[in-house]
C-alpha positions in Angstrom: 5.5 -2.7 -14.6 1.9 -2.4 -13.4 -0.8 -2.7 -16.0 -4.6 -2.4 -16.0 -6.3 -3.7 -19.1 -10.0 -2.4 -19.7 -11.0 -2.8 -16.0 -14.6 -2.4 -15.3 -16.2 -2.1 -11.9 -19.8 -1.6 -10.7 -21.6 -1.6 -7.4 -25.2 -2.6 -8.0 -26.3 -0.4 -10.9 -23.5 2.3 -10.1 -20.8 2.1 -12.7 -17.5 3.1 -11.1 -15.0 2.2 -13.7 -15.7 1.4 -17.3 -12.8 0.1 -19.6 -10.0 1.7 -17.7 -6.5 1.0 -19.0 -3.3 2.3 -17.7 0.4 1.3 -17.5 2.7 2.3 -14.7 6.4 2.0 -15.7 9.2 1.4 -13.3 10.9 4.5 -11.7 8.0 6.7 -12.8 5.4 8.8 -10.9 1.7 8.5 -11.9 -0.9 10.7 -10.3 -4.6 10.2 -10.6 -6.6 13.4 -10.4 -10.3 13.8 -10.3 -13.2 14.9 -8.1 -14.4 13.0 -5.1 -16.3 9.8 -6.1 -14.7 9.7 -9.6 -13.2 6.2 -8.9 -9.6 7.0 -8.0 -9.6 4.8 -4.9 -11.5 2.1 -6.8 -8.7 2.0 -9.4 -6.1 1.7 -6.6 -8.0 -1.1 -4.9 -8.2 -3.0 -8.3 -4.4 -2.3 -9.0 -3.5 -3.7 -5.6 -5.8 -6.8 -6.0 -8.2 -6.0 -3.1 -11.1 -5.4 -5.4 -11.6 -7.8 -8.4 -12.8 -5.9 -11.4 -16.0 -7.2 -13.1 -14.1 -7.0 -16.4 -10.6 -6.7 -17.6 -7.6 -7.5 -15.6 -4.6 -6.1 -13.6 -1.1 -7.4 -14.2 2.2 -6.8 -12.3 5.4 -8.0 -14.0 2.9 -9.9 -16.4 1.4 -11.8 -13.6 -2.3 -11.6 -12.9 -2.6 -9.7 -9.6 -5.5 -11.9 -8.5 -3.3 -15.2 -8.8 -0.7 -13.8 -6.6 -0.4 -14.9 -2.9 -0.3 -12.1 -0.3 3.5 -12.5 0.1 4.1 -12.4 -3.6 2.0 -9.4 -3.9 3.7 -7.7 -1.0 7.1 -8.1 -2.8 5.6 -6.3 -5.8 3.2 -3.8 -4.4 3.1 -1.6 -1.3 -0.1 0.2 -0.2 -0.6 3.4 1.9 -4.3 4.0 2.5 -6.1 7.3 2.9 -6.3 6.8 6.7 -3.9 4.3 8.2 -5.7 2.7 10.9 -4.9 0.1 13.6 -7.0 -0.6 16.6 -4.3 -2.3 18.5 -2.1 0.0 20.7 1.1 -1.8 19.6 4.5 -0.1 19.7 5.5 1.7 16.4 8.6 -0.5 16.0 6.3 -3.6 16.0 4.0 -2.0 13.5 6.9 -1.3 11.0 8.3 -4.7 11.6 4.9 -6.3 10.6 5.3 -4.6 7.2 8.2 -6.9 6.6 6.2 -10.1 7.0 7.0 -11.1 3.5 10.8 -11.6 4.4 12.0 -14.9 5.9 13.4 -13.2 8.9 13.3 -14.0 12.6 11.7 -11.7 15.1 15.1 -10.1 16.3 16.3 -9.3 12.7 12.8 -8.0 11.7 12.8 -5.6 14.7 16.3 -4.6 13.9 15.4 -3.8 10.3 12.3 -1.8 11.5 14.4 0.2 13.8 16.8 1.0 10.9 14.0 2.3 8.8 12.6 4.2 11.8 15.9 5.9 12.5 16.5 6.7 8.8 13.1 8.4 8.8 13.9 10.6 11.7 11.3 8.9 13.9 13.5 7.4 16.7 11.6 9.3 19.4 8.5 7.4 18.2 9.9 3.8 18.1 8.5 2.7 21.4 5.3 4.8 21.3 2.0 3.1 21.0 0.4 3.5 17.7 -3.0 4.6 19.2 -1.3 7.5 20.9 0.2 9.1 17.7 -1.2 12.3 16.2 -2.5 12.2 12.6 0.8 13.4 11.1 2.8 11.0 13.1 0.6 8.2 11.9 1.2 9.3 8.4 5.0 9.4 8.8 5.0 6.0 10.6 2.8 4.5 7.7 5.2 5.7 5.2 8.1 4.3 7.1 6.3 1.0 7.2 5.7 1.2 3.5 9.6 1.8 3.0 10.3 -1.1 5.3 8.2 -3.5 3.1 10.7 -2.9 0.1 8.0 -3.4 -2.4 8.8 -2.6 -6.1 5.8 -0.4 -6.7 3.9 1.9 -4.2 0.2 2.8 -4.4 -0.7 5.8 -2.3 -4.3 6.8 -1.8 -4.5 10.5 -1.0 -0.9 10.7 0.2 -1.1 14.5 1.0 -3.8 13.8 3.8 
């Protein structure tokens, strides 16, 4: 379970979030809807632990998200940003394999697992393509495959239809 309790966030004098509380239950789908600039991405950044709220707190499985290591957080939460970006021209299989950094796997097993996820996503033809040569739609499909490969308990997706 992922829970936000009365989170507040401001940038300078611009209040973005004010006393926002929500609870995301296992096996549920929650959608945040609102106009551009309403704070949807800010809520997601707070839930993921990338943005520390100025007030309130975020808890995952009753653990303060800010107190978790990146590996602990990766086991609990997966993130798909609005625009997945990677400046490196690495092969898709290596990018998907990198999403499994939280697992204690050697490089061979990590690449084998990444290949399994790529094949099960119907992306075999992209496996050895460089990330920087993919179309926008291909990038999104590969990013979603990497999210699956991470095997996190909860997914946070920012503008997943983009």
